[in-house]
Biotite code that builds the C-alpha atoms (Angstrom):
import biotite.structure as struc

atoms = struc.array([
    struc.Atom([39.019, 50.419, 96.720], chain_id="A", res_id=1, res_name="MET", atom_name="CA", element="C"),
    struc.Atom([37.233, 48.666, 99.571], chain_id="A", res_id=2, res_name="ARG", atom_name="CA", element="C"),
    struc.Atom([34.067, 46.617, 98.303], chain_id="A", res_id=3, res_name="SER", atom_name="CA", element="C"),
    struc.Atom([30.490, 48.181, 99.420], chain_id="A", res_id=4, res_name="THR", atom_name="CA", element="C"),
    struc.Atom([28.850, 44.663, 99.183], chain_id="A", res_id=5, res_name="THR", atom_name="CA", element="C"),
    struc.Atom([27.455, 43.895, 102.484], chain_id="A", res_id=6, res_name="THR", atom_name="CA", element="C"),
    struc.Atom([27.699, 40.541, 104.143], chain_id="A", res_id=7, res_name="LYS", atom_name="CA", element="C"),
    struc.Atom([24.001, 39.755, 103.452], chain_id="A", res_id=8, res_name="GLY", atom_name="CA", element="C"),
    struc.Atom([23.794, 40.897, 100.151], chain_id="A", res_id=9, res_name="GLU", atom_name="CA", element="C"),
    struc.Atom([27.291, 38.761, 99.537], chain_id="A", res_id=10, res_name="GLY", atom_name="CA", element="C"),
    struc.Atom([24.508, 35.548, 100.800], chain_id="A", res_id=11, res_name="LEU", atom_name="CA", element="C"),
    struc.Atom([21.912, 36.705, 98.780], chain_id="A", res_id=12, res_name="ASN", atom_name="CA", element="C"),
    struc.Atom([24.105, 36.204, 95.504], chain_id="A", res_id=13, res_name="GLN", atom_name="CA", element="C"),
    struc.Atom([25.260, 32.795, 96.587], chain_id="A", res_id=14, res_name="VAL", atom_name="CA", element="C"),
    struc.Atom([21.733, 31.754, 97.176], chain_id="A", res_id=15, res_name="GLU", atom_name="CA", element="C"),
    struc.Atom([20.536, 33.309, 93.861], chain_id="A", res_id=16, res_name="ASN", atom_name="CA", element="C"),
    struc.Atom([23.502, 31.452, 91.776], chain_id="A", res_id=17, res_name="ALA", atom_name="CA", element="C"),
    struc.Atom([22.446, 28.499, 93.564], chain_id="A", res_id=18, res_name="GLU", atom_name="CA", element="C"),
    struc.Atom([18.654, 28.706, 92.879], chain_id="A", res_id=19, res_name="LEU", atom_name="CA", element="C"),
    struc.Atom([19.759, 29.697, 89.253], chain_id="A", res_id=20, res_name="GLY", atom_name="CA", element="C"),
    struc.Atom([21.450, 26.177, 88.511], chain_id="A", res_id=21, res_name="ARG", atom_name="CA", element="C"),
    struc.Atom([18.511, 24.715, 89.727], chain_id="A", res_id=22, res_name="THR", atom_name="CA", element="C"),
    struc.Atom([15.982, 26.444, 87.466], chain_id="A", res_id=23, res_name="ILE", atom_name="CA", element="C"),
    struc.Atom([18.623, 25.816, 84.644], chain_id="A", res_id=24, res_name="GLU", atom_name="CA", element="C"),
    struc.Atom([18.496, 21.854, 85.214], chain_id="A", res_id=25, res_name="ALA", atom_name="CA", element="C"),
    struc.Atom([14.828, 22.267, 85.302], chain_id="A", res_id=26, res_name="ILE", atom_name="CA", element="C"),
    struc.Atom([14.512, 24.086, 81.707], chain_id="A", res_id=27, res_name="LEU", atom_name="CA", element="C"),
    struc.Atom([17.186, 21.789, 80.180], chain_id="A", res_id=28, res_name="LEU", atom_name="CA", element="C"),
    struc.Atom([15.064, 18.652, 80.539], chain_id="A", res_id=29, res_name="VAL", atom_name="CA", element="C"),
    struc.Atom([11.369, 20.424, 79.764], chain_id="A", res_id=30, res_name="ALA", atom_name="CA", element="C"),
    struc.Atom([9.745, 19.927, 76.620], chain_id="A", res_id=31, res_name="VAL", atom_name="CA", element="C"),
    struc.Atom([7.494, 22.537, 76.761], chain_id="A", res_id=32, res_name="GLU", atom_name="CA", element="C"),
    struc.Atom([7.690, 25.937, 78.511], chain_id="A", res_id=33, res_name="PRO", atom_name="CA", element="C"),
    struc.Atom([7.658, 26.427, 82.205], chain_id="A", res_id=34, res_name="ILE", atom_name="CA", element="C"),
    struc.Atom([5.450, 28.606, 84.109], chain_id="A", res_id=35, res_name="ALA", atom_name="CA", element="C"),
    struc.Atom([7.093, 30.795, 86.893], chain_id="A", res_id=36, res_name="PRO", atom_name="CA", element="C"),
    struc.Atom([4.512, 29.337, 89.362], chain_id="A", res_id=37, res_name="GLN", atom_name="CA", element="C"),
    struc.Atom([5.387, 26.057, 88.612], chain_id="A", res_id=38, res_name="LEU", atom_name="CA", element="C"),
    struc.Atom([8.964, 26.617, 88.868], chain_id="A", res_id=39, res_name="LEU", atom_name="CA", element="C"),
    struc.Atom([8.430, 28.677, 92.193], chain_id="A", res_id=40, res_name="ALA", atom_name="CA", element="C"),
    struc.Atom([6.605, 25.079, 93.410], chain_id="A", res_id=41, res_name="GLU", atom_name="CA", element="C"),
    struc.Atom([9.302, 22.824, 92.329], chain_id="A", res_id=42, res_name="LEU", atom_name="CA", element="C"),
    struc.Atom([12.031, 24.895, 94.140], chain_id="A", res_id=43, res_name="VAL", atom_name="CA", element="C"),
    struc.Atom([9.995, 25.884, 97.154], chain_id="A", res_id=44, res_name="GLU", atom_name="CA", element="C"),
    struc.Atom([10.626, 29.363, 96.787], chain_id="A", res_id=45, res_name="GLU", atom_name="CA", element="C"),
    struc.Atom([8.338, 32.394, 96.031], chain_id="A", res_id=46, res_name="PRO", atom_name="CA", element="C"),
    struc.Atom([7.392, 33.340, 92.097], chain_id="A", res_id=47, res_name="VAL", atom_name="CA", element="C"),
    struc.Atom([8.595, 36.954, 92.471], chain_id="A", res_id=48, res_name="GLU", atom_name="CA", element="C"),
    struc.Atom([11.928, 35.527, 93.429], chain_id="A", res_id=49, res_name="ARG", atom_name="CA", element="C"),
    struc.Atom([11.745, 32.868, 90.879], chain_id="A", res_id=50, res_name="VAL", atom_name="CA", element="C"),
    struc.Atom([10.962, 35.806, 88.089], chain_id="A", res_id=51, res_name="GLU", atom_name="CA", element="C"),
    struc.Atom([14.057, 37.736, 89.238], chain_id="A", res_id=52, res_name="GLU", atom_name="CA", element="C"),
    struc.Atom([16.320, 34.658, 88.772], chain_id="A", res_id=53, res_name="VAL", atom_name="CA", element="C"),
    struc.Atom([15.102, 34.135, 85.386], chain_id="A", res_id=54, res_name="LEU", atom_name="CA", element="C"),
    struc.Atom([15.558, 37.851, 84.394], chain_id="A", res_id=55, res_name="SER", atom_name="CA", element="C"),
    struc.Atom([19.367, 37.368, 85.768], chain_id="A", res_id=56, res_name="ASP", atom_name="CA", element="C"),
    struc.Atom([19.672, 34.337, 83.693], chain_id="A", res_id=57, res_name="LEU", atom_name="CA", element="C"),
    struc.Atom([18.409, 35.724, 80.539], chain_id="A", res_id=58, res_name="GLY", atom_name="CA", element="C"),
    struc.Atom([20.469, 38.903, 80.851], chain_id="A", res_id=59, res_name="GLN", atom_name="CA", element="C"),
    struc.Atom([23.730, 36.861, 81.676], chain_id="A", res_id=60, res_name="SER", atom_name="CA", element="C"),
    struc.Atom([23.254, 34.721, 79.001], chain_id="A", res_id=61, res_name="TYR", atom_name="CA", element="C"),
    struc.Atom([22.556, 37.642, 76.648], chain_id="A", res_id=62, res_name="ASP", atom_name="CA", element="C"),
    struc.Atom([25.924, 39.532, 77.798], chain_id="A", res_id=63, res_name="ARG", atom_name="CA", element="C"),
    struc.Atom([28.180, 36.204, 77.480], chain_id="A", res_id=64, res_name="GLU", atom_name="CA", element="C"),
    struc.Atom([26.995, 35.760, 74.108], chain_id="A", res_id=65, res_name="HIS", atom_name="CA", element="C"),
    struc.Atom([25.642, 32.459, 74.195], chain_id="A", res_id=66, res_name="ARG", atom_name="CA", element="C"),
    struc.Atom([24.479, 30.418, 71.868], chain_id="A", res_id=67, res_name="GLY", atom_name="CA", element="C"),
    struc.Atom([21.151, 29.842, 73.527], chain_id="A", res_id=68, res_name="PHE", atom_name="CA", element="C"),
    struc.Atom([18.467, 32.311, 74.964], chain_id="A", res_id=69, res_name="VAL", atom_name="CA", element="C"),
    struc.Atom([16.133, 32.162, 77.987], chain_id="A", res_id=70, res_name="LEU", atom_name="CA", element="C"),
    struc.Atom([13.105, 32.915, 76.108], chain_id="A", res_id=71, res_name="ALA", atom_name="CA", element="C"),
    struc.Atom([9.582, 33.738, 77.647], chain_id="A", res_id=72, res_name="ARG", atom_name="CA", element="C"),
    struc.Atom([7.071, 32.009, 75.796], chain_id="A", res_id=73, res_name="ILE", atom_name="CA", element="C"),
    struc.Atom([2.942, 31.201, 76.700], chain_id="A", res_id=74, res_name="ALA", atom_name="CA", element="C"),
    struc.Atom([3.907, 32.627, 79.773], chain_id="A", res_id=75, res_name="GLY", atom_name="CA", element="C"),
    struc.Atom([6.452, 30.542, 80.659], chain_id="A", res_id=76, res_name="GLY", atom_name="CA", element="C"),
    struc.Atom([10.243, 29.975, 79.974], chain_id="A", res_id=77, res_name="ALA", atom_name="CA", element="C"),
    struc.Atom([12.410, 27.518, 78.296], chain_id="A", res_id=78, res_name="ARG", atom_name="CA", element="C"),
    struc.Atom([15.979, 27.387, 76.712], chain_id="A", res_id=79, res_name="PHE", atom_name="CA", element="C"),
    struc.Atom([15.926, 28.160, 72.966], chain_id="A", res_id=80, res_name="GLN", atom_name="CA", element="C"),
    struc.Atom([18.915, 28.366, 70.375], chain_id="A", res_id=81, res_name="THR", atom_name="CA", element="C"),
    struc.Atom([19.765, 32.039, 69.692], chain_id="A", res_id=82, res_name="HIS", atom_name="CA", element="C"),
    struc.Atom([18.075, 33.095, 66.280], chain_id="A", res_id=83, res_name="PRO", atom_name="CA", element="C"),
    struc.Atom([21.186, 34.352, 64.817], chain_id="A", res_id=84, res_name="ASP", atom_name="CA", element="C"),
    struc.Atom([22.476, 30.815, 64.441], chain_id="A", res_id=85, res_name="LEU", atom_name="CA", element="C"),
    struc.Atom([19.487, 29.413, 63.054], chain_id="A", res_id=86, res_name="THR", atom_name="CA", element="C"),
    struc.Atom([21.282, 28.342, 59.678], chain_id="A", res_id=87, res_name="PRO", atom_name="CA", element="C"),
    struc.Atom([23.640, 26.214, 61.439], chain_id="A", res_id=88, res_name="TYR", atom_name="CA", element="C"),
    struc.Atom([21.029, 24.339, 63.604], chain_id="A", res_id=89, res_name="VAL", atom_name="CA", element="C"),
    struc.Atom([18.907, 24.118, 60.659], chain_id="A", res_id=90, res_name="GLU", atom_name="CA", element="C"),
    struc.Atom([22.105, 22.462, 58.628], chain_id="A", res_id=91, res_name="ARG", atom_name="CA", element="C"),
    struc.Atom([22.176, 19.794, 61.490], chain_id="A", res_id=92, res_name="PHE", atom_name="CA", element="C"),
    struc.Atom([18.220, 19.184, 61.999], chain_id="A", res_id=93, res_name="ALA", atom_name="CA", element="C"),
    struc.Atom([18.446, 18.587, 58.165], chain_id="A", res_id=94, res_name="ASN", atom_name="CA", element="C"),
    struc.Atom([21.311, 16.227, 58.204], chain_id="A", res_id=95, res_name="ARG", atom_name="CA", element="C"),
    struc.Atom([20.498, 13.085, 56.796], chain_id="A", res_id=96, res_name="GLU", atom_name="CA", element="C"),
    struc.Atom([22.162, 10.914, 59.510], chain_id="A", res_id=97, res_name="VAL", atom_name="CA", element="C"),
    struc.Atom([19.766, 12.568, 62.233], chain_id="A", res_id=98, res_name="SER", atom_name="CA", element="C"),
    struc.Atom([16.879, 10.525, 60.747], chain_id="A", res_id=99, res_name="HIS", atom_name="CA", element="C"),
    struc.Atom([18.326, 7.404, 60.474], chain_id="A", res_id=100, res_name="ARG", atom_name="CA", element="C"),
    struc.Atom([17.652, 4.201, 62.388], chain_id="A", res_id=101, res_name="LEU", atom_name="CA", element="C"),
    struc.Atom([19.891, 1.457, 62.197], chain_id="A", res_id=102, res_name="SER", atom_name="CA", element="C"),
    struc.Atom([19.203, -2.340, 61.278], chain_id="A", res_id=103, res_name="THR", atom_name="CA", element="C"),
    struc.Atom([19.475, -2.875, 65.194], chain_id="A", res_id=104, res_name="ALA", atom_name="CA", element="C"),
    struc.Atom([17.061, -0.459, 66.064], chain_id="A", res_id=105, res_name="ALA", atom_name="CA", element="C"),
    struc.Atom([14.564, -1.440, 63.037], chain_id="A", res_id=106, res_name="LEU", atom_name="CA", element="C"),
    struc.Atom([14.979, -5.141, 64.452], chain_id="A", res_id=107, res_name="GLU", atom_name="CA", element="C"),
    struc.Atom([13.984, -4.136, 68.005], chain_id="A", res_id=108, res_name="THR", atom_name="CA", element="C"),
    struc.Atom([11.344, -1.647, 66.885], chain_id="A", res_id=109, res_name="LEU", atom_name="CA", element="C"),
    struc.Atom([9.697, -4.943, 65.104], chain_id="A", res_id=110, res_name="ALA", atom_name="CA", element="C"),
    struc.Atom([9.992, -7.009, 68.371], chain_id="A", res_id=111, res_name="ILE", atom_name="CA", element="C"),
    struc.Atom([8.080, -4.282, 70.446], chain_id="A", res_id=112, res_name="VAL", atom_name="CA", element="C"),
    struc.Atom([5.743, -4.242, 67.754], chain_id="A", res_id=113, res_name="ALA", atom_name="CA", element="C"),
    struc.Atom([4.770, -8.031, 67.457], chain_id="A", res_id=114, res_name="TYR", atom_name="CA", element="C"),
    struc.Atom([5.823, -8.988, 71.342], chain_id="A", res_id=115, res_name="ARG", atom_name="CA", element="C"),
    struc.Atom([4.456, -5.874, 73.250], chain_id="A", res_id=116, res_name="GLN", atom_name="CA", element="C"),
    struc.Atom([4.296, -5.679, 76.144], chain_id="A", res_id=117, res_name="PRO", atom_name="CA", element="C"),
    struc.Atom([8.027, -6.687, 76.164], chain_id="A", res_id=118, res_name="VAL", atom_name="CA", element="C"),
    struc.Atom([10.924, -5.676, 78.423], chain_id="A", res_id=119, res_name="SER", atom_name="CA", element="C"),
    struc.Atom([14.132, -4.639, 77.687], chain_id="A", res_id=120, res_name="ARG", atom_name="CA", element="C"),
    struc.Atom([15.576, -7.989, 79.110], chain_id="A", res_id=121, res_name="GLY", atom_name="CA", element="C"),
    struc.Atom([13.211, -10.094, 77.073], chain_id="A", res_id=122, res_name="GLN", atom_name="CA", element="C"),
    struc.Atom([14.232, -7.910, 73.854], chain_id="A", res_id=123, res_name="ILE", atom_name="CA", element="C"),
    struc.Atom([17.787, -8.529, 74.678], chain_id="A", res_id=124, res_name="SER", atom_name="CA", element="C"),
    struc.Atom([17.175, -12.148, 74.874], chain_id="A", res_id=125, res_name="SER", atom_name="CA", element="C"),
    struc.Atom([15.394, -12.491, 71.508], chain_id="A", res_id=126, res_name="LEU", atom_name="CA", element="C"),
    struc.Atom([18.155, -10.457, 69.539], chain_id="A", res_id=127, res_name="ARG", atom_name="CA", element="C"),
    struc.Atom([20.886, -11.931, 71.093], chain_id="A", res_id=128, res_name="GLY", atom_name="CA", element="C"),
    struc.Atom([22.578, -7.986, 72.127], chain_id="A", res_id=129, res_name="VAL", atom_name="CA", element="C"),
    struc.Atom([22.246, -5.616, 74.929], chain_id="A", res_id=130, res_name="ASN", atom_name="CA", element="C"),
    struc.Atom([19.197, -3.086, 73.732], chain_id="A", res_id=131, res_name="VAL", atom_name="CA", element="C"),
    struc.Atom([19.035, -0.357, 76.023], chain_id="A", res_id=132, res_name="ASP", atom_name="CA", element="C"),
    struc.Atom([20.690, 2.034, 73.939], chain_id="A", res_id=133, res_name="GLY", atom_name="CA", element="C"),
    struc.Atom([18.965, 0.953, 70.867], chain_id="A", res_id=134, res_name="VAL", atom_name="CA", element="C"),
    struc.Atom([15.345, 1.355, 73.266], chain_id="A", res_id=135, res_name="SER", atom_name="CA", element="C"),
    struc.Atom([16.645, 4.561, 74.664], chain_id="A", res_id=136, res_name="ARG", atom_name="CA", element="C"),
    struc.Atom([16.471, 5.908, 70.970], chain_id="A", res_id=137, res_name="LEU", atom_name="CA", element="C"),
    struc.Atom([13.171, 4.452, 69.893], chain_id="A", res_id=138, res_name="LEU", atom_name="CA", element="C"),
    struc.Atom([11.864, 5.947, 73.318], chain_id="A", res_id=139, res_name="GLU", atom_name="CA", element="C"),
    struc.Atom([13.571, 9.319, 72.092], chain_id="A", res_id=140, res_name="GLN", atom_name="CA", element="C"),
    struc.Atom([12.151, 9.319, 68.427], chain_id="A", res_id=141, res_name="ARG", atom_name="CA", element="C"),
    struc.Atom([8.509, 8.434, 70.000], chain_id="A", res_id=142, res_name="GLY", atom_name="CA", element="C"),
    struc.Atom([8.345, 4.945, 68.354], chain_id="A", res_id=143, res_name="TYR", atom_name="CA", element="C"),
    struc.Atom([7.792, 3.150, 71.730], chain_id="A", res_id=144, res_name="ILE", atom_name="CA", element="C"),
    struc.Atom([6.965, 4.007, 75.160], chain_id="A", res_id=145, res_name="GLU", atom_name="CA", element="C"),
    struc.Atom([6.739, 2.445, 78.288], chain_id="A", res_id=146, res_name="VAL", atom_name="CA", element="C"),
    struc.Atom([3.017, 0.918, 78.749], chain_id="A", res_id=147, res_name="VAL", atom_name="CA", element="C"),
    struc.Atom([3.824, -0.718, 82.063], chain_id="A", res_id=148, res_name="GLY", atom_name="CA", element="C"),
    struc.Atom([6.013, -2.955, 84.433], chain_id="A", res_id=149, res_name="HIS", atom_name="CA", element="C"),
    struc.Atom([6.095, -6.471, 84.821], chain_id="A", res_id=150, res_name="ALA", atom_name="CA", element="C"),
    struc.Atom([5.490, -8.655, 88.071], chain_id="A", res_id=151, res_name="ASP", atom_name="CA", element="C"),
    struc.Atom([8.718, -9.777, 90.162], chain_id="A", res_id=152, res_name="GLY", atom_name="CA", element="C"),
    struc.Atom([12.147, -8.238, 90.993], chain_id="A", res_id=153, res_name="PRO", atom_name="CA", element="C"),
    struc.Atom([12.656, -4.699, 89.952], chain_id="A", res_id=154, res_name="GLY", atom_name="CA", element="C"),
    struc.Atom([9.570, -4.785, 88.413], chain_id="A", res_id=155, res_name="GLN", atom_name="CA", element="C"),
    struc.Atom([11.090, -4.164, 85.102], chain_id="A", res_id=156, res_name="PRO", atom_name="CA", element="C"),
    struc.Atom([9.301, -1.600, 82.250], chain_id="A", res_id=157, res_name="ALA", atom_name="CA", element="C"),
    struc.Atom([7.414, -3.113, 79.844], chain_id="A", res_id=158, res_name="LEU", atom_name="CA", element="C"),
    struc.Atom([7.363, -1.292, 76.096], chain_id="A", res_id=159, res_name="PHE", atom_name="CA", element="C"),
    struc.Atom([4.989, -1.101, 73.091], chain_id="A", res_id=160, res_name="GLY", atom_name="CA", element="C"),
    struc.Atom([4.613, 0.782, 70.020], chain_id="A", res_id=161, res_name="THR", atom_name="CA", element="C"),
    struc.Atom([3.214, 4.495, 69.987], chain_id="A", res_id=162, res_name="THR", atom_name="CA", element="C"),
    struc.Atom([0.371, 6.605, 67.909], chain_id="A", res_id=163, res_name="ASP", atom_name="CA", element="C"),
    struc.Atom([3.316, 8.068, 66.007], chain_id="A", res_id=164, res_name="LEU", atom_name="CA", element="C"),
    struc.Atom([4.420, 4.633, 64.913], chain_id="A", res_id=165, res_name="PHE", atom_name="CA", element="C"),
    struc.Atom([0.947, 3.425, 63.776], chain_id="A", res_id=166, res_name="LEU", atom_name="CA", element="C"),
    struc.Atom([0.974, 6.857, 61.734], chain_id="A", res_id=167, res_name="GLU", atom_name="CA", element="C"),
    struc.Atom([4.036, 6.218, 60.295], chain_id="A", res_id=168, res_name="ARG", atom_name="CA", element="C"),
    struc.Atom([3.397, 3.034, 59.061], chain_id="A", res_id=169, res_name="LEU", atom_name="CA", element="C"),
    struc.Atom([-0.336, 4.006, 58.045], chain_id="A", res_id=170, res_name="GLY", atom_name="CA", element="C"),
    struc.Atom([-2.400, 1.831, 60.251], chain_id="A", res_id=171, res_name="LEU", atom_name="CA", element="C"),
    struc.Atom([-5.164, 2.272, 62.547], chain_id="A", res_id=172, res_name="ASP", atom_name="CA", element="C"),
    struc.Atom([-4.147, -0.515, 65.159], chain_id="A", res_id=173, res_name="SER", atom_name="CA", element="C"),
    struc.Atom([-1.671, -2.884, 65.850], chain_id="A", res_id=174, res_name="LEU", atom_name="CA", element="C"),
    struc.Atom([-4.334, -5.908, 64.376], chain_id="A", res_id=175, res_name="GLU", atom_name="CA", element="C"),
    struc.Atom([-3.586, -4.333, 60.947], chain_id="A", res_id=176, res_name="GLN", atom_name="CA", element="C"),
    struc.Atom([0.135, -5.475, 61.166], chain_id="A", res_id=177, res_name="LEU", atom_name="CA", element="C"),
    struc.Atom([0.743, -8.562, 58.942], chain_id="A", res_id=178, res_name="PRO", atom_name="CA", element="C"),
    struc.Atom([0.917, -11.771, 60.283], chain_id="A", res_id=179, res_name="ALA", atom_name="CA", element="C"),
    struc.Atom([4.366, -13.226, 61.554], chain_id="A", res_id=180, res_name="VAL", atom_name="CA", element="C"),
    struc.Atom([4.109, -15.892, 59.529], chain_id="A", res_id=181, res_name="GLU", atom_name="CA", element="C"),
    struc.Atom([4.086, -13.934, 56.578], chain_id="A", res_id=182, res_name="ASP", atom_name="CA", element="C"),
    struc.Atom([7.759, -13.273, 56.999], chain_id="A", res_id=183, res_name="PHE", atom_name="CA", element="C"),
    struc.Atom([9.241, -16.548, 58.367], chain_id="A", res_id=184, res_name="LEU", atom_name="CA", element="C"),
    struc.Atom([9.662, -18.405, 54.772], chain_id="A", res_id=185, res_name="PRO", atom_name="CA", element="C"),
    struc.Atom([13.113, -16.889, 54.141], chain_id="A", res_id=186, res_name="GLY", atom_name="CA", element="C"),
    struc.Atom([15.804, -14.352, 54.897], chain_id="A", res_id=187, res_name="PRO", atom_name="CA", element="C"),
    struc.Atom([14.646, -12.543, 51.868], chain_id="A", res_id=188, res_name="GLU", atom_name="CA", element="C"),
    struc.Atom([11.451, -11.685, 53.466], chain_id="A", res_id=189, res_name="VAL", atom_name="CA", element="C"),
    struc.Atom([12.623, -10.653, 56.424], chain_id="A", res_id=190, res_name="ALA", atom_name="CA", element="C"),
    struc.Atom([14.669, -8.260, 54.460], chain_id="A", res_id=191, res_name="GLY", atom_name="CA", element="C"),
    struc.Atom([11.639, -7.042, 52.519], chain_id="A", res_id=192, res_name="ASP", atom_name="CA", element="C"),
    struc.Atom([10.058, -6.591, 55.991], chain_id="A", res_id=193, res_name="LEU", atom_name="CA", element="C"),
    struc.Atom([13.002, -4.518, 57.457], chain_id="A", res_id=194, res_name="GLU", atom_name="CA", element="C"),
    struc.Atom([12.913, -2.175, 53.703], chain_id="A", res_id=195, res_name="ARG", atom_name="CA", element="C"),
    struc.Atom([9.375, -1.725, 54.276], chain_id="A", res_id=196, res_name="ASP", atom_name="CA", element="C"),
    struc.Atom([9.725, -0.745, 57.771], chain_id="A", res_id=197, res_name="LEU", atom_name="CA", element="C"),
    struc.Atom([12.283, 2.097, 56.816], chain_id="A", res_id=198, res_name="GLN", atom_name="CA", element="C"),
    struc.Atom([10.149, 3.034, 53.987], chain_id="A", res_id=199, res_name="SER", atom_name="CA", element="C"),
    struc.Atom([7.432, 3.601, 55.925], chain_id="A", res_id=200, res_name="ALA", atom_name="CA", element="C"),
    struc.Atom([9.031, 5.409, 58.815], chain_id="A", res_id=201, res_name="LEU", atom_name="CA", element="C"),
    struc.Atom([10.616, 7.626, 56.462], chain_id="A", res_id=202, res_name="GLY", atom_name="CA", element="C"),
    struc.Atom([14.302, 6.603, 57.437], chain_id="A", res_id=203, res_name="LEU", atom_name="CA", element="C"),
    struc.Atom([17.643, 5.206, 55.804], chain_id="A", res_id=204, res_name="GLY", atom_name="CA", element="C"),
    struc.Atom([19.102, 2.378, 57.026], chain_id="A", res_id=205, res_name="VAL", atom_name="CA", element="C"),
    struc.Atom([22.355, 2.689, 58.513], chain_id="A", res_id=206, res_name="GLU", atom_name="CA", element="C"),
    struc.Atom([24.891, 0.307, 58.371], chain_id="A", res_id=207, res_name="ALA", atom_name="CA", element="C"),
    struc.Atom([26.403, 0.379, 61.346], chain_id="A", res_id=208, res_name="THR", atom_name="CA", element="C"),
    struc.Atom([27.130, -1.885, 64.733], chain_id="A", res_id=209, res_name="SER", atom_name="CA", element="C"),
    struc.Atom([24.831, -3.890, 66.547], chain_id="A", res_id=210, res_name="ASP", atom_name="CA", element="C"),
    struc.Atom([24.569, -1.227, 69.264], chain_id="A", res_id=211, res_name="ASP", atom_name="CA", element="C"),
    struc.Atom([23.957, 2.164, 67.369], chain_id="A", res_id=212, res_name="ALA", atom_name="CA", element="C"),
])
């Protein structure tokens, strides 16, 4: 049986597939629902075509019984886990391990709090280890953020603590942090600081490698 698909229709299907991949990539990194108008602006295509591709993507996920759906919320689109899988997602989200910070992360957080603005390189010098992974984790958790860039080659990012950090510690401003001198007399005091930090942040200390 001969195909009735014309050359023009086949080309359009290829173009839609590529546009679909592009929209998927954008939605994967989005935190909030993205309006079709913004997607159209980003991919430089008419809104009508973006709406068509969004509809096709949503239907394809349904047909394939994927673990996620393309939800339309508040005038925008975003990926969400499939409602049928909610019990498993909640089980993962509620695992204690997902809320823990390692000792290395707590040490890095303390350095940022007292030395901000500070670069990754400066933190690494103080801790004596690479802190790229730890700093990314603290960014993802919302405890630190980029507050500027240093002068000089490469203009490295400078990090500072966030309002969430203050909120978790019950502080109104950084001026309310205890003086560093209060924690210098001995190692037992440093341990108290670490325990106070993890308790205030509602986190458990995970005994892992220095880069965790």
